[in-house]
C-alpha positions in Angstrom: -11.9 19.0 -4.7 -12.5 15.9 -6.8 -12.2 12.7 -4.9 -10.0 10.0 -6.5 -11.4 6.9 -8.1 -9.5 3.8 -9.3 -10.7 1.4 -11.9 -9.2 -2.1 -12.4 -9.9 -4.5 -15.2 -10.2 -8.0 -13.7 -11.0 -11.3 -15.3 -14.4 -11.1 -13.7 -15.4 -7.5 -14.4 -14.4 -3.9 -13.6 -13.5 -3.4 -10.0 -13.9 0.3 -8.9 -12.4 1.8 -5.7 -14.3 5.0 -5.2 -13.3 7.6 -2.6 -16.6 9.0 -1.3 -15.5 11.3 1.5 -12.5 12.8 3.4 -12.6 12.2 7.1 -10.3 13.3 10.0 -11.1 10.9 12.9 -8.6 12.6 15.2 -5.7 15.1 15.3 -4.8 15.4 11.6 -5.2 11.7 10.8 -6.6 12.1 7.3 -8.4 9.3 5.5 -10.6 8.6 2.5 -13.8 6.8 3.1 -14.3 4.4 0.2 -16.7 2.1 -1.5 -15.7 -0.8 -3.7 -17.8 -1.9 -6.6 -17.6 -5.0 -8.8 -19.6 -4.6 -12.0 -21.5 -1.8 -10.3 -22.4 -4.1 -7.3 -21.2 -2.7 -3.9 -18.8 -5.3 -2.4 -17.2 -2.9 0.2 -18.1 -4.9 3.3 -16.9 -8.2 1.7 -13.4 -6.7 1.4 -13.2 -4.0 4.0 -15.5 -5.2 6.8 -16.9 -2.4 8.8 -13.8 -0.1 8.4 -13.8 1.2 4.8 -11.1 3.8 5.0 -7.8 4.1 3.1 -4.7 6.2 3.6 -5.2 9.8 2.4 -1.7 10.7 1.2 -1.5 8.7 -2.0 0.8 10.8 -4.2 3.1 7.8 -4.6 0.5 5.1 -4.6 0.9 2.5 -7.3 -2.4 0.7 -7.4 -1.7 -2.4 -9.4 0.4 -4.5 -11.7 -0.8 -7.2 -14.2 -1.8 -9.7 -11.5 -2.5 -7.8 -8.3 -4.3 -4.7 -6.9 -2.9 -3.1 -3.7 -5.5 -1.5 -1.4 -3.9 0.8 1.3 -6.6 0.2 3.9 -5.7 2.0 7.0 -3.7 -0.4 9.1 -5.0 -3.5 7.5 -3.9 -3.1 3.9 -4.4 -6.0 1.4 -4.0 -7.3 -2.1 -6.7 -8.5 -4.5 -5.7 -11.1 -7.1 -6.9 -9.8 -10.5 -7.7 -13.3 -11.8 -9.7 -14.6 -8.9 -10.6 -11.5 -6.8 -9.1 -13.3 -3.8 -8.2 -11.0 -0.9 -4.7 -11.5 0.5 -4.1 -9.7 3.8 -0.7 -8.1 4.5 1.1 -7.4 7.8 -0.6 -4.8 9.9 0.9 -1.3 9.6 0.3 0.8 12.8 -0.5 4.4 12.1 -0.4 3.8 8.3 -2.3 7.1 7.7 0.7 8.9 9.0 3.6 6.6 8.0 2.7 5.4 4.5 5.1 6.9 1.9 4.7 4.8 -1.2 4.4 1.3 -2.7 5.8 -0.2 -5.8 5.5 -3.4 -7.7 8.9 -4.6 -8.9 9.9 -8.0 -10.3 7.8 -10.5 -8.2 7.4 -8.2 -5.2 5.2 -5.6 -3.7 7.3 -3.2 -1.7 5.6 -0.9 0.8 7.7 2.0 2.2 6.5 3.5 5.5 8.6 6.0 7.5 9.2 3.4 10.2 9.2 0.1 8.3 9.5 -1.5 4.8 7.4 -4.6 3.8 8.5 -6.9 1.0 5.8 -9.2 -0.2 6.9 -12.0 -2.6 3.9 -12.3 -4.9 4.9 -15.8 -6.1 5.6 -17.7 -2.9 3.8 -15.2 -0.6 6.6 -14.8 1.9 6.9 -11.5 3.7 10.0 -9.7 4.9 9.7 -6.7 7.2 12.6 -4.2 8.0 12.1 -1.9 10.9 13.9 1.4 11.1 15.5 0.4 14.3 16.9 3.7 15.6 14.6 6.0 17.6 15.3 9.2 15.7 15.6 7.6 12.3 13.0 7.2 9.6 12.9 5.8 6.1 12.7 8.5 3.5 13.1 7.1 0.0 13.4 3.9 -2.0 14.8 3.6 -5.4 15.3 0.7 -7.9 18.7 0.9 -9.5 19.5 -0.3 -13.0 21.4 -3.2 -11.5 18.2 -4.5 -10.0 19.3 -3.5 -6.5 17.0 -1.6 -4.2 18.5 1.4 -2.5 16.8 2.6 0.7 17.7 5.9 2.4 17.4 6.0 6.1 17.4 9.5 7.4 19.2 9.7 10.8 22.2 11.6 12.0 24.3 9.7 9.4 21.8 9.5 6.5 22.6 5.9 5.9 22.0 4.2 2.5 21.0 0.6 2.6 21.3 -1.5 -0.5 19.4 -4.8 -1.0 19.1 -7.4 -3.7 15.8 -9.0 -4.3 
């Protein structure tokens, strides 16, 4: 199996996020061990500290837009500003290896959908809104951007509620 690698053109150089191993620290919690390179210089510890692991299930991972790179570090995910390489931390996501579903960049927002919460990060004024699933047996399942600009979130529970938001 070929391990993923993500390359980002920044104003400073090429930033490369390279998955170097697959690990299972416990009970099916799958992660990628990664290294981060800037112009072929290893800068992993500068951005990740001692825990250089990202979520494993990245089928709906959207790594960047024109201004930001999203890094789905397990639990302590963060953004990197393409123009300055500044690291911007995001709210902690408990058990992100098991709950992360997808992220998208839309308008001036980064939206992160997890099965138990949604995080909206305004990329201009840096405010954050978190929506928790609330109900014990409910979980978030899907997030869609409608033509009208509304966001539709499907909450799977006994009623399969649909939540619509404007951003």
